[in-house]
N, C-alpha and C positions, 0 to 999 in steps of 0.2 A: 684635262680640262680642269683642273687647279695647279694653282702657279704659286710659286714662292713657298712665303709663309705661310701662307693658308691653307695647304695641305692638308688633309687630314691623315697622323697619324697610326698603322693599323696596331688592335690589342688584339695580343695570344692571351691566353689563362687557361684554368681547365676549364671553365662552359664552350671556348672554342676562339674563332674565330670574329674581329669582328674590325669592320673597315675603318671605328674613328670612338674616342672614349665615349663620345656622346652618345653615341650605338650603343654602345657595350652596358652605358646607365639606363638604357633606356629598356631593358635585357632585363636588368636588374628590378626595375622599378614592374615589369609585366612579372615576372616571374613572384614578386611581389604580389604585386595582387591576384594571382595564382592560388597563391599558398591560404589564403585571404579570402579566397574561395571567390573573388570579383567576375573571376573567367575560370575558361578550362581549356583542356587542349592545345597547350601554348609551345607554338614547333617554329624551327627555323630554319630559314636558307629554304622554303619549299618554291619548290619548280613548277611552272605548267608552263605546257605548251600551245603556243597561240598561235601559228602555224606548220603545219607539217613540210615535209620535207617533197618537191615536186623533181618528178621525174619523166626519161622521155626513154619510150623503145627505138634504139638505133639500130639498124644494117652494118652491121660489120661484115664485109668479107674478105674471107681466109684464101689461102692457096686453092682448099679443094672443095667449101662449102661455103653459103652466108651463113652468118651467124647473128641472132638479136642480141643485143646487149639492153638492160637499162643504164641508162646514161645518169646522174643525179644533176639538176638542172641546177635548181634552188637547194640552200639548204634550209630544217626548223627554223622557227626563231621559236625560242624561250624565254621564258621571264622568272627571274629566282627574285621570289618578296622575302624583306626581310623578317617578316614573325607574322605567325597567323594566329587565330585562337579565336575561342567560342566565347562572345558574351551576352546573356542573356539569350542565349540561346540564336543569336544570331551570329553567321561565319562573318569573322573581320580577317581580310587581310592590307597587311599594313606595312609602310615605306618609309625609313625614317632619312628624315634628308637633314643639312647643315644649316638651313634655312630656303625662304620658299622662294626665293631667284633661284637657290639648287638647283630648281623644276626644268628640264632640259625639254624638247619639241619630243625628245626618241621617248621619254617616259610618260608624257603623253597619252602619245600615241599607241605606246603598249599600255597604259592604262585603259583606253576603250579597245584595244584588244582582247584582254583578258573581262573585260563585262561582255563582250559580243560572242566568244565561244567561250568562255566559263558561267557567264552570269557573275561572278564575283564583282563587287564595287571594291576597288583600291584606295584606299587611307592615306593621308598623308600624314606623318608625327615629325618634329619641329623641337629644338629642345626649348627650354624656359627661356626668355630671354634673362638676358645679365640686368645688375642693376648699373647705371651708369654711375660713373665717379663723379664727385661735386667738385667743383674746382672751390678752393681757398676765397675768401673775400678779403683784396687789397686792404691794406691797414692807412 
C-alpha cells in the first residue's frame, strides 16, 4: 500500500504500538485532552464485528454413517479503529490517517458497515498541515 520513502515507521513505547509517529502524537494530544477533562474514556484499538462468519451444514459420508459438519463458507469481517472516546456525551470512533488521500475504498465500505451494524459514525483525523518552506529571493 505504501511505497518507498513515504512508508510510515511504526513506533513502540510504554504507551503501546503505533503505526506511525503522527498517530502516536495524536494519541498524546487525546491523552492530554482526557487529562484536562475535554474527553473521557479514551481507548485504543477497539475492534468491532462488521459481519459474522457465514457457515453451512455439509453432510459427510463416513464408512459406517453420515455425519453433518458445520463448514465455514466466509470468515467474519472485523474492523479495528484507532481511538474511541466520549466528547460532550457523544461516543466518537476515530481513525487516524496520514492524509485525506489515504482513505481507500475498503475503509469507506467499513465505515458504512460500522454505521449500519452498530450505529457508530467513524470520524477521520489527519495530522496538522506542515508549513511550506519559502524560497529565498535571488539577489
